[in-house]
Structures are given as C-alpha cells and as structure tokens.
C-alpha positions in Angstrom: 102.7 78.7 65.4 103.6 80.2 68.8 101.2 80.9 71.7 98.5 83.2 71.5 98.3 85.2 75.0 95.1 87.0 76.2 95.8 89.3 79.1 93.1 91.1 81.2 93.3 94.2 83.0 95.9 95.9 80.6 94.8 99.5 81.6 96.6 99.1 84.7 100.4 99.7 85.1 101.0 96.2 86.0 99.0 94.7 83.0 100.6 97.1 80.5 104.1 96.2 81.6 103.3 92.5 81.5 101.9 92.8 78.0 104.9 94.8 77.0 107.0 92.0 78.5 105.3 88.6 77.4 105.5 90.0 73.5 109.2 89.8 73.5 109.2 86.0 74.4 110.2 83.9 71.2 107.6 81.5 72.1 104.7 83.9 71.8 103.4 84.7 68.4 100.6 87.0 69.5 99.3 89.1 72.5 95.7 90.4 73.2 95.2 92.9 75.8 91.5 93.5 76.9 90.1 95.8 79.3 86.8 98.0 79.8 88.8 101.3 79.0 91.7 102.1 76.6 95.0 102.1 78.3 96.9 105.3 78.7 100.3 103.7 78.3 101.7 101.8 75.2 101.1 98.2 74.7 103.9 97.5 72.1 102.9 95.6 69.3 100.0 93.8 71.1 96.4 93.9 70.0 94.1 95.8 72.2 90.3 94.9 72.3 88.2 97.1 74.4 85.5 94.7 76.1 84.2 94.2 79.6 85.0 91.0 81.0 81.7 91.2 82.9 79.9 90.8 79.5 79.7 87.8 77.3 81.6 89.4 74.5 84.8 88.2 76.1 83.9 84.7 74.7 84.0 86.1 71.1 87.3 87.3 71.7 88.7 84.1 72.8 87.3 82.5 69.7 88.3 85.0 67.3 91.8 85.1 68.1 92.2 81.3 68.9 93.6 82.1 72.3 95.5 79.2 74.0 96.8 81.0 77.2 94.8 83.4 79.4 96.4 85.7 82.0 93.9 87.1 84.3 95.3 90.3 85.9 91.9 92.2 86.4 91.5 91.1 90.0 92.6 94.1 92.1 91.5 96.0 95.3 91.1 99.5 94.1 89.3 101.2 91.2 91.1 102.3 88.0 92.8 105.7 88.5 91.5 105.9 92.2 87.9 106.8 91.0 84.7 104.7 91.0 83.4 102.8 94.0 83.7 99.4 95.7 80.8 97.9 94.0 82.4 98.2 90.5 85.6 96.6 91.7 83.8 93.9 93.3 81.9 93.4 90.0 84.9 93.2 87.8 86.7 90.8 90.4 83.9 88.4 90.9 81.2 88.6 88.1 84.0 89.4 85.7 86.1 86.4 86.7 82.9 83.9 86.5 82.3 85.3 82.9 85.9 84.9 81.7 85.9 81.3 83.2 82.6 80.4 81.4 84.1 81.6 78.3 87.4 79.6 78.8 85.3 76.6 79.8 83.7 76.7 76.2 86.6 77.5 74.4 88.5 74.4 72.6 91.7 76.3 72.1 92.5 77.3 75.9 95.5 75.2 77.3 96.4 77.3 80.1 95.3 79.9 82.6 97.2 81.9 85.0 95.1 84.0 87.8 96.6 86.8 89.9 95.6 86.3 93.5 96.8 87.6 96.9 98.0 86.6 100.2 95.1 88.5 101.7 93.1 85.0 101.3 94.7 83.9 104.5 93.3 87.0 106.6 95.2 88.5 109.5 93.9 87.4 113.0 95.6 87.3 116.3 95.7 83.4 116.5 97.1 83.3 113.2 100.2 80.8 112.6 103.5 82.4 112.3 103.9 81.4 108.8 101.2 80.5 106.2 101.9 77.7 103.7 99.6 77.2 100.6 97.7 74.3 102.4 97.0 76.4 105.6 93.4 77.1 106.1 92.6 80.7 107.6 91.6 81.0 111.2 88.7 83.3 109.9 87.8 83.9 106.4 88.0 87.5 105.2 84.5 89.2 105.8 84.7 91.8 103.0 86.8 93.9 100.7 89.5 92.7 98.1 90.4 89.8 100.4 86.9 88.3 100.2 86.7 88.9 96.5 89.8 87.1 96.0 88.7 84.0 98.2 85.5 83.9 95.7 87.7 84.1 92.7 89.9 81.3 93.7 86.8 79.1 94.6 85.4 79.7 90.9 88.8 78.9 89.5 88.9 75.6 91.5 85.5 74.8 90.0 86.8 75.4 86.5 89.9 73.3 86.9 87.5 70.5 87.9 85.5 70.9 84.9 88.5 71.3 82.5 91.2 69.1 83.8 92.9 69.4 80.3 93.8 73.0 81.1 96.9 73.9 83.4 95.7 76.2 85.9 98.0 78.3 88.0 96.9 80.7 90.9 99.8 83.3 92.2 99.2 84.5 95.6 101.2 87.6 95.6 102.4 89.3 98.8 101.9 93.0 99.0 103.3 94.3 95.6 105.7 97.3 95.8 107.9 98.9 93.2 108.3 102.4 91.5 105.0 102.1 89.6 103.2 100.3 92.4 99.3 101.5 92.6 98.2 99.3 95.4 96.3 100.5 98.7 99.5 99.7 100.7 101.4 101.7 98.3 99.0 104.6 99.0 99.3 104.1 102.8 103.1 104.3 102.8 103.0 107.6 100.8 100.9 109.3 103.4 103.0 112.2 105.1 102.6 110.5 108.5 101.6 106.8 108.9 98.7 105.9 111.3 99.5 102.6 113.2 97.7 100.5 115.8 98.9 101.3 119.4 100.9 98.6 120.8 101.3 96.6 117.6 104.2 96.3 115.0 103.3 93.5 112.5 105.6 91.6 110.3 105.0 92.3 106.5 106.3 90.8 103.2 106.7 92.4 99.9 107.1 91.4 96.3 108.9 93.4 93.7 106.6 94.3 90.6 109.5 93.2 88.4 109.4 89.8 90.1 105.6 89.7 89.6 106.3 90.3 85.8 108.6 87.3 85.6 106.7 84.9 87.6 103.6 85.6 85.5 105.7 84.9 82.5 106.6 81.6 83.9 103.1 80.6 84.7 102.0 81.6 81.3 104.6 79.0 79.7 105.1 75.4 79.5 107.1 74.2 82.4 110.8 73.8 82.6 112.0 70.2 83.1 111.5 69.2 86.7 108.9 71.9 87.4 105.1 72.3 87.4 103.3 75.7 86.9 100.0 74.5 87.6 98.6 74.6 91.3 98.5 77.4 94.0 101.7 79.4 95.0 102.7 82.1 97.4 104.9 84.5 95.8 106.8 86.8 98.2 110.5 88.0 98.6 112.8 86.6 101.1 112.6 88.1 104.6 110.2 90.3 106.5 110.1 93.8 107.7 108.6 95.3 110.6 106.0 98.1 110.0 108.4 100.4 112.4 111.4 99.4 110.2 109.2 100.6 106.9 108.4 103.9 108.7 111.9 104.6 109.2 113.3 103.7 106.1 110.5 106.0 104.6 111.5 108.8 106.9 107.9 109.0 107.9 106.8 109.5 111.5 104.2 107.2 112.8 101.0 108.3 114.8 99.7 105.6 117.0 96.0 105.2 117.7 94.1 102.9 119.6 92.3 100.4 117.4 88.8 101.9 117.5 90.3 105.2 116.6 92.2 103.7 113.6 89.1 102.5 112.2 87.7 106.1 112.5 90.9 107.5 110.9 90.8 104.8 108.0 87.2 105.8 107.3 88.1 109.5 107.2 91.0 108.8 104.7 88.5 106.9 102.4 86.0 109.6 102.5 88.7 112.2 101.4 90.3 109.8 98.9 93.8 110.1 100.4 93.9 106.0 100.9 92.0 103.2 100.7 92.5 102.3 104.4 90.0 99.4 104.3 89.2 97.2 107.4 91.5 94.4 105.8 94.2 96.6 105.8 93.9 97.7 109.2 93.9 94.0 110.3 97.1 93.6 108.3 98.7 96.5 110.0 97.8 95.3 113.2 98.6 91.3 113.0 100.7 91.2 109.8 101.0 88.3 107.6 104.0 86.0 106.6 103.9 83.1 104.0 106.2 80.3 103.2 107.5 80.3 99.5 109.1 76.6 99.4 106.6 75.6 96.6 107.5 78.8 94.7 110.9 77.6 94.2 110.6 73.9 94.3 107.7 73.2 92.1 107.2 76.4 90.1 111.0 77.1 89.7 110.9 80.7 90.4 113.6 82.5 92.5 112.8 86.1 93.0 115.5 88.5 92.3 114.4 91.2 95.0 114.1 90.4 98.8 111.3 92.1 100.9 113.8 94.7 102.2 114.9 95.3 98.4 111.4 95.8 97.0 110.7 98.2 99.9 113.9 100.3 99.5 113.2 100.6 95.6 109.6 101.7 96.4 110.9 104.0 99.2 113.3 105.5 97.0 110.7 106.2 94.1 108.6 108.1 96.7 111.4 110.5 97.8 112.6 111.8 101.2 109.8 111.8 103.9 109.5 114.5 106.6 112.3 112.7 108.6 115.6 111.9 106.8 116.0 108.0 107.4 119.7 108.5 108.7 118.8 111.0 111.2 115.8 109.0 112.3 117.8 105.8 112.5 120.5 107.6 114.5 117.8 109.0 117.0 116.3 105.6 117.5 119.7 104.4 118.2 120.8 107.0 120.6 117.1 106.5 122.4 117.8 102.8 122.7 121.4 103.5 124.1 120.0 106.0 126.7 117.3 103.5 127.7 120.0 100.8 128.0 122.4 102.8 130.2 119.2 103.8 132.3 118.1 100.1 132.8 121.8 99.2 133.8 122.1 102.1 136.3 118.8 101.1 137.8 120.0 97.4 138.2 123.3 98.5 139.7 121.6 100.9 142.4 119.3 98.0 143.2 122.0 95.4 143.6 124.2 98.0 145.8 121.1 98.7 148.1 120.7 95.0 148.6 124.2 94.5 149.5 124.4 97.4 151.8 121.3 96.6 153.8 122.3 95.1 157.4 121.3 91.5 157.8 118.2 90.5 159.6 118.6 89.5 163.2 117.2 85.8 164.2 114.5 87.6 166.1 113.4 89.8 163.3 113.3 86.7 161.0 111.4 84.7 163.3 108.9 87.6 163.7 108.6 87.9 159.8 108.1 84.2 159.4 105.2 84.3 162.0 103.6 87.5 160.0 103.9 85.6 156.9 102.3 82.5 158.3 
C-alpha cells in the first residue's frame, strides 16, 4: 500500500496544482482533497471531500480514508476569489488549523504533517537583521493580519509536535510566492497600473516560484532521502534579492512615492475598492523589506530551487503583460539619467578644484588675522 495523502485548501490554485502533482508520484496510492467549497479546477483522479476544516467533521475524513500524510495548505492571506472578509480568513487559518491538528492528534494512522507558513512571521522593522535564519527571533512580533495568523499557526503546530513526537512535522516558511498563477496580496500589488511606494525607501525583496513551492511540498510529504531530514522549520526562497525599484522597472510600471502616513491612507483606499489587499504588514514589507537565509533548505531538507528570485519575478512579470512603461525604454531612461547625474557631479568637482587652484595664496598677515578670528 502506498501513501494516503490529505491536502487542505484545494479550491485555491496552489492547492489544486499540488493535488495534481502529488498523485503522479509512484509512492502515493490515494489523494484526498478537502475544502469548504468545491474547486473550479480539475483535481485529476483525487477524491474531493467538501468539508470545512473548522468543523469536527475533518476527523471523520482522516479516519475514513486512513490518512497517513497531511499537507496543510489552507493557511492564506486572502479570501478565496477575493471576496469575503478578514474574519473568515483568520478563522480558517487559526481555528481551522487547531481543529485539523486536534484531528491529527487523535488519528493513529497519521505519520507526517507538512504545513505551509510564511517568512512574514519575522515581521519587517527598521532594526531587523540583514538576513533572517530560522532561529532568528523577530524584533517585534506581527501585530495583525496574515503574519499574526501564521505566528499563531506555528505555535499550535509546535504544540502538536510535542504531543505527537512520533509524527514527522515540517513547517515551510515561504518567501513571497510568485508565478503565472499567483493569487497573493503581493501579486495583486504588482498588478496595479502604478505602484504606490514609501518615499525614501527601496526595500530588498525575495520571491519563490510557485513551481518550486509544489516541489518542496512534495519533498516535505515524503520520506526523507538519505542524508536529509524533512522535519523541522525551513525558510524557502529563491537565490538572490531584488529591490522594489528594480521590480517596478522590470514590470514597466511607474512608482508613485508617498510619505508613510499617506501610504497607509492609500492602502486603506485600495482595500475599500477591492483593488488590492494593501495591508499594514505589506506596507511594512514595502518599507523595510525582508531577506532570509536558506542554508537549512539545502543542507537539511535537500531542496534546491530551480528558479532564482529574479527568474521567479520575470516569469510573473511576463504573465502580467507589458506595463504603462516599456521595461527597455524605462531602463534606458534610468541609465541616461544616471549618466547625466554622473557627468554633472564630475563637472561640479572639476569646477571646484579649478577655483581652489586659481585662488591667490593668503598673505602671512591675512593668515594671522584669520587665526585670531577663529580663536
């Protein structure tokens, strides 16, 4: 008998793609997808069970199918389809996770648990370290939104791991997920015609391609390869970083700098009209940025992303089409402006140097007078 894998959150694109991916593995015998609403995309040969993980019925599903592996993807920052409110998302993230873990704790068949989390648990603050590791404590815990949900979810998962040490538990802290099918708040932000930014800040950002997300989830749901260990907490991100200004140029979208208080007002306005979930935590990210170290991902988990941060963003940008400003023309304009500024600076330095060399030397009497005046 092969593995029996249960996947939550299959009505979303990421969950549906993972279900179709994992059922092709020869070690997997059966896949069960669960969600509160039926998915609009196909799930292949997987069984779909319409159940809300906030309800005790999820325990019956685990028992009925003899599930041995649970992949919990129903931890997200946006309502399904962009509708609904923040309250429902929080309940699914936190209450749903509590209910699912309670069911796993009572199940004698569950042997492995993989949980989708986020690097947002580190927060974004001006005094943050340049690079976060899995052991780095945040300077200040997130005060709300999806980041706070993720902190609570990870706390419940650690409690479950202590109560069921026989279950291999893997928590994957993903950087911002991008790709052609990405439906994250940051993807919505980058899809705006013009990008609101915080005046005076150009944060460093990391991305992970959605294809790499699927592959690392598959690894986390399987037995570890020789020399690796797929239990623990791991940062997952593509190599390299991009500045927000670089992202804007590659998208061909203009940036509109605002002072920080005004950015908060703009974010509130965008949320009101439903254009983008420009939450306070996203504003902090777009102010201070966040970079994580992925050494454990490679050395312990044994996963090597196929896409760098820049490649993940390029694939996303290609799927969104050309922006208001052609990227090539925008880059050329930036290069020309930088060249003009450099030449102007060189001219100013040359003029200043010539003025100093042509000035007559001060007489001894003038030097003595100037010294007395300074005294």
